BAVEX-371800 format. One record per residue: residue number from 1; residue in one letter; y, x negated, z of N, C-alpha, C in turn. Coordinates in steps of 0.2 Angstrom, whole numbers, plus 2048, in hexadecimal, padded with zeros to 3 digits. Example, Ala and Ser with C-alpha at 12.3 -4.5 7.8 and 13.67 -1.06 7.14 Angstrom:
<recs>
<rec 1; a; <7E4; 7BE; 827>; <7EA; 7C2; 827>; <7F0; 7BE; 827>>
<rec 2; s; <7F5; 7C0; 823>; <7FB; 7BC; 824>; <800; 7C0; 827>>
</recs>
This chain:
<recs>
<rec 1; m; <1D4; 132; 5DF>; <1D7; 133; 5E5>; <1D7; 12D; 5E9>>
<rec 2; i; <1DD; 12C; 5ED>; <1DD; 125; 5F1>; <1E0; 127; 5F8>>
<rec 3; i; <1DE; 122; 5FC>; <1E1; 122; 603>; <1E7; 11E; 602>>
<rec 4; h; <1ED; 121; 603>; <1F3; 11E; 601>; <1F5; 118; 605>>
<rec 5; s; <1F3; 117; 60B>; <1F5; 111; 60F>; <1EF; 111; 615>>
<rec 6; p; <1EE; 10A; 617>; <1E9; 109; 61C>; <1EB; 10B; 623>>
<rec 7; q; <1F2; 10C; 623>; <1F5; 10D; 62A>; <1FA; 112; 629>>
<rec 8; p; <1FC; 116; 62E>; <202; 11B; 62E>; <208; 117; 62C>>
<rec 9; w; <20C; 11A; 628>; <213; 116; 626>; <216; 113; 62C>>
<rec 10; g; <216; 116; 632>; <21A; 113; 637>; <217; 10D; 63A>>
<rec 11; d; <210; 10C; 639>; <20D; 106; 63B>; <20B; 101; 635>>
<rec 12; f; <20E; 103; 62F>; <20C; 0FF; 629>; <20E; 0F7; 62A>>
<rec 13; a; <209; 0F3; 628>; <209; 0EC; 629>; <209; 0EA; 630>>
<rec 14; g; <207; 0EE; 635>; <206; 0EC; 63C>; <1FF; 0E9; 63D>>
<rec 15; e; <1FE; 0E8; 643>; <1F8; 0E4; 645>; <1F2; 0E9; 645>>
<rec 16; e; <1F3; 0EF; 647>; <1ED; 0F4; 647>; <1EB; 0F6; 640>>
<rec 17; r; <1E5; 0F5; 63E>; <1E3; 0F6; 637>; <1E0; 0FD; 636>>
<rec 18; f; <1DE; 101; 63C>; <1DC; 108; 63B>; <1D5; 108; 637>>
<rec 19; f; <1D1; 103; 638>; <1CA; 103; 635>; <1C6; 109; 635>>
<rec 20; e; <1C5; 10C; 63B>; <1C1; 112; 63C>; <1C4; 118; 638>>
<rec 21; g; <1CA; 119; 639>; <1CE; 11E; 635>; <1CD; 11E; 62E>>
<rec 22; n; <1CE; 118; 62B>; <1CD; 117; 624>; <1C6; 118; 622>>
<rec 23; l; <1C1; 116; 626>; <1BA; 117; 624>; <1B8; 11F; 624>>
<rec 24; e; <1BB; 123; 629>; <1BA; 12A; 629>; <1BE; 12D; 623>>
<rec 25; a; <1C4; 12B; 621>; <1C7; 12D; 61B>; <1C3; 12C; 615>>
<rec 26; w; <1C0; 125; 615>; <1BD; 123; 60F>; <1B6; 127; 60E>>
<rec 27; r; <1B3; 129; 614>; <1AD; 12D; 613>; <1AE; 133; 610>>
<rec 28; a; <1B4; 136; 612>; <1B6; 13D; 60F>; <1B7; 13C; 607>>
<rec 29; l; <1BA; 137; 605>; <1BB; 136; 5FE>; <1B4; 135; 5FB>>
<rec 30; e; <1AF; 131; 5FE>; <1A9; 130; 5FB>; <1A5; 136; 5FA>>
<rec 31; e; <1A6; 13B; 5FF>; <1A2; 141; 5FF>; <1A5; 145; 5F9>>
<rec 32; a; <1AB; 145; 5F8>; <1AE; 149; 5F3>; <1AC; 146; 5EC>>
<rec 33; y; <1AC; 140; 5EC>; <1AA; 13C; 5E6>; <1A3; 13E; 5E4>>
<rec 34; n; <19F; 13D; 5E9>; <197; 13E; 5E8>; <196; 146; 5E6>>
<rec 35; a; <19A; 14A; 5E8>; <19A; 151; 5E7>; <19D; 153; 5E0>>
<rec 36; g; <1A0; 14E; 5DD>; <1A3; 14F; 5D6>; <1A9; 153; 5D6>>
<rec 37; k; <1AC; 153; 5DC>; <1B3; 156; 5DD>; <1B9; 152; 5DA>>
<rec 38; i; <1B8; 14B; 5DB>; <1BD; 146; 5D8>; <1B9; 141; 5D4>>
<rec 39; r; <1BD; 13E; 5CF>; <1B9; 139; 5CB>; <1BA; 132; 5CD>>
<rec 40; a; <1BF; 131; 5D1>; <1C0; 12A; 5D3>; <1C3; 129; 5DA>>
<rec 41; i; <1C1; 124; 5DE>; <1C4; 124; 5E4>; <1C7; 11C; 5E5>>
<rec 42; g; <1CC; 11C; 5E9>; <1CF; 115; 5EA>; <1D4; 115; 5F0>>
<rec 43; v; <1D7; 110; 5F0>; <1DC; 10F; 5F6>; <1E3; 10C; 5F3>>
<rec 44; s; <1E8; 10C; 5F8>; <1EE; 10A; 5F6>; <1F1; 106; 5FC>>
<rec 45; n; <1F4; 100; 5FB>; <1F7; 0FC; 600>; <1F2; 0F9; 604>>
<rec 46; f; <1EC; 0F9; 602>; <1E7; 0F6; 607>; <1E7; 0EE; 606>>
<rec 47; e; <1E6; 0EA; 60B>; <1E6; 0E3; 60B>; <1DF; 0E1; 60B>>
<rec 48; q; <1DD; 0DB; 60B>; <1D6; 0D8; 60B>; <1D2; 0DB; 611>>
<rec 49; a; <1D5; 0DB; 617>; <1D1; 0DD; 61D>; <1CF; 0E4; 61C>>
<rec 50; d; <1D4; 0E8; 61A>; <1D3; 0EF; 619>; <1CD; 0F1; 614>>
<rec 51; l; <1CE; 0ED; 60E>; <1C9; 0EE; 609>; <1C2; 0EB; 60C>>
<rec 52; a; <1C2; 0E6; 60F>; <1BB; 0E3; 612>; <1B8; 0E8; 616>>
<rec 53; n; <1BC; 0EC; 61A>; <1BA; 0F1; 61F>; <1B6; 0F6; 61B>>
<rec 54; l; <1B9; 0F8; 615>; <1B5; 0FE; 611>; <1AF; 0FB; 60E>>
<rec 55; l; <1B0; 0F5; 60B>; <1AB; 0F2; 607>; <1A4; 0F0; 60C>>
<rec 56; n; <1A6; 0EF; 612>; <1A0; 0ED; 616>; <19D; 0F3; 61A>>
<rec 57; n; <1A0; 0F9; 619>; <19E; 0FF; 61D>; <19D; 105; 619>>
<rec 58; a; <19F; 105; 612>; <19F; 10B; 60E>; <199; 10B; 609>>
<rec 59; s; <198; 110; 606>; <192; 110; 601>; <195; 10F; 5FA>>
<rec 60; i; <19C; 111; 5F9>; <19F; 111; 5F3>; <1A5; 10C; 5F4>>
<rec 61; k; <1A6; 107; 5F0>; <1AC; 103; 5F0>; <1B2; 106; 5ED>>
<rec 62; p; <1B8; 104; 5EF>; <1BE; 107; 5EC>; <1BE; 105; 5E5>>
<rec 63; m; <1C0; 10A; 5E1>; <1C0; 109; 5DA>; <1C7; 105; 5D8>>
<rec 64; l; <1CC; 106; 5DC>; <1D2; 103; 5DB>; <1D6; 102; 5E1>>
<rec 65; n; <1DA; 0FD; 5E1>; <1DF; 0FC; 5E7>; <1E6; 0FC; 5E3>>
<rec 66; q; <1EA; 101; 5E5>; <1F1; 102; 5E2>; <1F5; 0FE; 5E7>>
<rec 67; v; <1F9; 0F9; 5E4>; <1FD; 0F5; 5E8>; <204; 0F3; 5E5>>
<rec 68; l; <209; 0F2; 5E9>; <20F; 0F0; 5E7>; <20E; 0E9; 5E3>>
<rec 69; a; <210; 0E9; 5DD>; <20F; 0E2; 5D9>; <214; 0E2; 5D3>>
<rec 70; h; <218; 0DD; 5D3>; <21D; 0DD; 5CD>; <21F; 0D5; 5CD>>
<rec 71; i; <223; 0D4; 5C8>; <226; 0CD; 5C8>; <22A; 0CC; 5CE>>
<rec 72; s; <229; 0C7; 5D1>; <22C; 0C5; 5D8>; <228; 0C7; 5DE>>
<rec 73; n; <223; 0CB; 5DD>; <21F; 0CE; 5E3>; <218; 0CF; 5E0>>
<rec 74; t; <214; 0CA; 5E0>; <20E; 0CB; 5DD>; <209; 0C8; 5E2>>
<rec 75; p; <205; 0CD; 5E5>; <200; 0CB; 5EA>; <1FA; 0C7; 5E7>>
<rec 76; f; <1FB; 0C1; 5E5>; <1F5; 0BE; 5E1>; <1EF; 0BD; 5E5>>
<rec 77; d; <1EF; 0BC; 5EC>; <1E9; 0BB; 5EF>; <1E5; 0C2; 5F0>>
<rec 78; l; <1E9; 0C7; 5F1>; <1E6; 0CE; 5F1>; <1E3; 0D0; 5EA>>
<rec 79; i; <1E7; 0CE; 5E5>; <1E4; 0D0; 5DE>; <1DE; 0CC; 5DD>>
<rec 80; e; <1DD; 0C6; 5DF>; <1D7; 0C2; 5DE>; <1D2; 0C5; 5E2>>
<rec 81; y; <1D3; 0C7; 5E8>; <1CE; 0CA; 5EC>; <1CB; 0D0; 5E9>>
<rec 82; c; <1CF; 0D4; 5E7>; <1CD; 0DB; 5E4>; <1C9; 0DA; 5DE>>
<rec 83; e; <1CC; 0D5; 5D9>; <1C8; 0D4; 5D3>; <1C1; 0D1; 5D5>>
<rec 84; s; <1C0; 0CD; 5DA>; <1BA; 0CA; 5DC>; <1B5; 0CF; 5DE>>
<rec 85; k; <1B8; 0D5; 5E1>; <1B4; 0DA; 5E3>; <1B3; 0E0; 5DE>>
<rec 86; g; <1B6; 0DF; 5D8>; <1B5; 0E4; 5D3>; <1BA; 0EA; 5D4>>
<rec 87; i; <1BF; 0E9; 5D7>; <1C4; 0EE; 5D9>; <1CA; 0EE; 5D4>>
<rec 88; l; <1CB; 0F3; 5D0>; <1D1; 0F3; 5CC>; <1D8; 0F3; 5D0>>
<rec 89; v; <1DC; 0EE; 5CE>; <1E3; 0EE; 5D2>; <1E8; 0F2; 5CD>>
<rec 90; e; <1EB; 0F7; 5D0>; <1F0; 0FB; 5CD>; <1F7; 0F9; 5D0>>
<rec 91; a; <1FB; 0F7; 5CC>; <202; 0F4; 5CE>; <207; 0FA; 5CE>>
<rec 92; y; <208; 0FC; 5D4>; <20E; 101; 5D4>; <214; 0FE; 5D4>>
<rec 93; s; <219; 101; 5D2>; <220; 0FF; 5D2>; <221; 0F8; 5CE>>
<rec 94; p; <21E; 0F7; 5C8>; <21E; 0F1; 5C4>; <225; 0EF; 5C2>>
<rec 95; v; <22A; 0F4; 5C3>; <231; 0F2; 5C1>; <235; 0F1; 5C8>>
<rec 96; a; <231; 0F0; 5CD>; <234; 0EE; 5D4>; <239; 0F4; 5D6>>
<rec 97; h; <237; 0FA; 5D5>; <23C; 100; 5D7>; <243; 0FF; 5D4>>
<rec 98; g; <243; 0FC; 5CE>; <249; 0FB; 5CA>; <24D; 0F5; 5CC>>
<rec 99; k; <24B; 0F1; 5D1>; <24F; 0EC; 5D4>; <24F; 0E5; 5CF>>
<rec 100; i; <24A; 0E5; 5CB>; <24A; 0DF; 5C6>; <24E; 0E0; 5C0>>
<rec 101; l; <250; 0E6; 5BF>; <254; 0E8; 5B8>; <25A; 0E3; 5B7>>
<rec 102; d; <25D; 0E1; 5BC>; <263; 0DD; 5BC>; <262; 0D5; 5BD>>
<rec 103; h; <25B; 0D3; 5BE>; <259; 0CD; 5C0>; <25B; 0C8; 5B9>>
<rec 104; k; <25F; 0C4; 5BA>; <261; 0C0; 5B4>; <25C; 0BC; 5B0>>
<rec 105; e; <258; 0B8; 5B4>; <252; 0B4; 5B1>; <24D; 0B9; 5AE>>
<rec 106; i; <24B; 0BE; 5B1>; <246; 0C3; 5AE>; <249; 0C6; 5A8>>
<rec 107; a; <250; 0C8; 5A8>; <253; 0CB; 5A2>; <253; 0C6; 59C>>
<rec 108; e; <255; 0C0; 59E>; <255; 0BA; 599>; <24E; 0BA; 595>>
<rec 109; m; <249; 0BA; 59A>; <242; 0B9; 597>; <240; 0C0; 593>>
<rec 110; a; <242; 0C5; 595>; <241; 0CC; 591>; <244; 0CB; 58A>>
<rec 111; a; <24A; 0C9; 58A>; <24E; 0C8; 584>; <24A; 0C3; 57F>>
<rec 112; k; <248; 0BE; 582>; <244; 0B9; 57E>; <23E; 0BC; 57A>>
<rec 113; y; <23B; 0C1; 57D>; <235; 0C5; 57A>; <238; 0CB; 576>>
<rec 114; g; <23E; 0CC; 577>; <241; 0D2; 573>; <23F; 0D9; 576>>
<rec 115; v; <23E; 0D9; 57D>; <23C; 0DF; 581>; <240; 0E0; 586>>
<rec 116; s; <23F; 0E6; 589>; <243; 0E8; 58F>; <240; 0E4; 596>>
<rec 117; v; <244; 0E4; 59B>; <241; 0E2; 5A1>; <23B; 0E6; 5A4>>
<rec 118; p; <23C; 0EC; 5A3>; <236; 0F0; 5A5>; <230; 0EF; 5A1>>
<rec 119; q; <231; 0EE; 59A>; <22B; 0EC; 596>; <228; 0E5; 598>>
<rec 120; l; <22C; 0E0; 599>; <22A; 0DA; 59C>; <226; 0DA; 5A2>>
<rec 121; s; <229; 0DE; 5A7>; <226; 0DF; 5AD>; <21F; 0E3; 5AD>>
<rec 122; i; <21E; 0E7; 5A8>; <218; 0EB; 5A7>; <213; 0E6; 5A4>>
<rec 123; r; <215; 0E2; 59F>; <211; 0DE; 59C>; <20E; 0D8; 5A1>>
<rec 124; y; <213; 0D6; 5A5>; <211; 0D1; 5AA>; <20B; 0D4; 5AE>>
<rec 125; c; <20B; 0DA; 5B0>; <206; 0DD; 5B4>; <1FF; 0DD; 5B0>>
<rec 126; l; <200; 0DF; 5AA>; <1FA; 0DF; 5A5>; <1F7; 0D8; 5A4>>
<rec 127; e; <1FB; 0D3; 5A3>; <1F9; 0CD; 5A2>; <1F5; 0CA; 5A9>>
<rec 128; l; <1F7; 0CD; 5AE>; <1F3; 0CB; 5B5>; <1ED; 0CF; 5B6>>
<rec 129; g; <1EB; 0D3; 5B1>; <1E5; 0D8; 5B1>; <1E6; 0DE; 5B6>>
<rec 130; l; <1ED; 0DF; 5B7>; <1EE; 0E5; 5BC>; <1EF; 0EB; 5B7>>
<rec 131; l; <1EF; 0F1; 5BA>; <1F0; 0F7; 5B7>; <1F7; 0F9; 5B9>>
<rec 132; p; <1FD; 0F8; 5B5>; <203; 0FA; 5B8>; <204; 102; 5B8>>
<rec 133; l; <208; 104; 5BD>; <20A; 10B; 5BE>; <211; 10C; 5BE>>
<rec 134; p; <214; 10B; 5B8>; <21C; 10C; 5B8>; <21E; 114; 5BA>>
<rec 135; k; <223; 115; 5BC>; <225; 11B; 5BE>; <22C; 11D; 5BA>>
<rec 136; t; <22C; 122; 5B7>; <232; 124; 5B4>; <231; 12C; 5B2>>
<rec 137; a; <237; 12F; 5B2>; <237; 136; 5AF>; <23A; 137; 5A9>>
<rec 138; n; <23D; 131; 5A6>; <240; 131; 5A0>; <23B; 130; 59A>>
<rec 139; p; <23B; 134; 595>; <236; 134; 590>; <237; 12D; 58C>>
<rec 140; d; <23D; 12B; 58B>; <23F; 125; 587>; <23C; 11F; 58A>>
<rec 141; h; <23D; 11F; 591>; <23A; 119; 595>; <232; 119; 595>>
<rec 142; m; <22F; 11F; 595>; <228; 120; 594>; <226; 11C; 58E>>
<rec 143; r; <229; 11E; 588>; <227; 11B; 582>; <228; 114; 582>>
<rec 144; t; <22E; 111; 584>; <22F; 10A; 584>; <22A; 106; 589>>
<rec 145; n; <229; 10A; 58F>; <224; 106; 593>; <21D; 105; 591>>
<rec 146; a; <21C; 109; 58C>; <215; 109; 589>; <215; 104; 583>>
<rec 147; a; <21B; 102; 581>; <21B; 0FD; 57B>; <21B; 0F6; 57E>>
<rec 148; v; <215; 0F4; 580>; <214; 0ED; 583>; <20F; 0E9; 57F>>
<rec 149; d; <20F; 0E9; 578>; <20A; 0E6; 574>; <20D; 0DF; 572>>
<rec 150; f; <20E; 0DB; 577>; <210; 0D4; 577>; <20D; 0D0; 57C>>
<rec 151; e; <20D; 0C9; 57B>; <20A; 0C5; 581>; <20F; 0C1; 583>>
<rec 152; i; <20F; 0BF; 58A>; <213; 0BB; 58D>; <210; 0B4; 58D>>
<rec 153; s; <213; 0AF; 58B>; <210; 0A8; 58B>; <20E; 0A6; 592>>
<rec 154; a; <209; 0A2; 593>; <207; 09F; 599>; <20C; 09C; 59D>>
<rec 155; a; <210; 098; 59A>; <216; 095; 59D>; <21B; 09A; 5A0>>
<rec 156; d; <21C; 09F; 59C>; <221; 0A4; 59F>; <21E; 0A9; 5A4>>
<rec 157; m; <217; 0AA; 5A4>; <214; 0AD; 5AA>; <214; 0A9; 5B0>>
<rec 158; d; <214; 0A2; 5AF>; <215; 09E; 5B5>; <21C; 09F; 5B8>>
<rec 159; v; <221; 09F; 5B4>; <228; 0A0; 5B6>; <228; 0A7; 5BA>>
<rec 160; l; <226; 0AC; 5B7>; <226; 0B3; 5BA>; <222; 0B3; 5C0>>
<rec 161; k; <21D; 0B0; 5C1>; <219; 0B0; 5C7>; <21D; 0AC; 5CD>>
<rec 162; s; <221; 0A8; 5CB>; <225; 0A4; 5D0>; <22C; 0A6; 5D2>>
<rec 163; i; <22E; 0AC; 5CF>; <235; 0AE; 5D0>; <235; 0B1; 5D8>>
<rec 164; d; <23B; 0AF; 5DB>; <23C; 0B1; 5E2>; <23B; 0B8; 5E3>>
<rec 165; r; <238; 0BA; 5E9>; <236; 0C0; 5EB>; <23D; 0C4; 5EC>>
<rec 166; i; <23D; 0CB; 5EA>; <242; 0CF; 5EB>; <242; 0D0; 5F3>>
<rec 167; k; <248; 0D0; 5F5>; <249; 0D1; 5FD>; <24C; 0D8; 5FE>>
<rec 168; d; <24F; 0DB; 5F9>; <253; 0E1; 5FB>; <251; 0E6; 5F5>>
<rec 169; y; <24D; 0EB; 5F7>; <24C; 0F1; 5F2>; <250; 0F7; 5F3>>
<rec 170; g; <256; 0F6; 5F6>; <25B; 0FB; 5F6>; <258; 101; 5FA>>
<rec 171; d; <259; 107; 5F7>; <257; 10D; 5FA>; <250; 10D; 5FB>>
<rec 172; a; <24C; 109; 5F8>; <245; 109; 5F9>; <243; 105; 5FF>>
<rec 173; n; <247; 102; 602>; <246; 0FE; 608>; <243; 103; 60E>>
<rec 174; m; <245; 109; 60D>; <242; 10E; 612>; <23B; 10F; 612>>
<rec 175; f; <237; 10D; 60C>; <230; 10D; 60C>; <22D; 107; 60F>>
<rec 176; p; <228; 107; 613>; <226; 101; 616>; <223; 0FC; 611>>
<rec 177; v; <221; 0FE; 60C>; <21E; 0F9; 607>; <224; 0F4; 604>>
<rec 178; y; <22A; 0F7; 604>; <230; 0F3; 601>; <234; 0F0; 607>>
<rec 179; g; <233; 0F2; 60D>; <237; 0F0; 612>; <235; 0E9; 615>>
<rec 180; a; <238; 0E7; 61A>; <238; 0E1; 61D>; <231; 0E0; 621>>
<rec 181; k; <22D; 0E5; 622>; <227; 0E4; 626>; <222; 0E0; 622>>
<rec 182; l; <223; 0E0; 61C>; <21D; 0DC; 618>; <21E; 0D5; 618>>
</recs>
């Protein structure tokens, strides 16, 4: 079970961090975890300050932080911070809400490896030590999304890490994590 956001969506990426409210919600998760009602507790969309608040004031550290992470939008500093604290980073939307499917440079690299853009995107996350969380209702896509038993060269990883950030997520722009507030 996770706390989905450290702030209400209407205040997402704003100045107010809601530290006390997050501590109260976290204490409830700790209680349920200690009672054996849930097996894992974590957070989503938490930045370093939000995580530090929990780490400094809670008895159980978050087991994971679920963040938006994909080719062209990888929060390297946050990932490094989480790793240094032993917090697994789960990459949601590793295919950028579908917006990298038509990216020419990424498509060319996927072709170089003989894989699809989603497969390259998922593998990218795995190579960074992240747990990718691709979303699809299509059983064929589920199968191909799992077929990522190849390695991306260090040079190609460097290229993927430096691809310009997506500025328009289309319909997903309505969600604060994809919108201009970040």
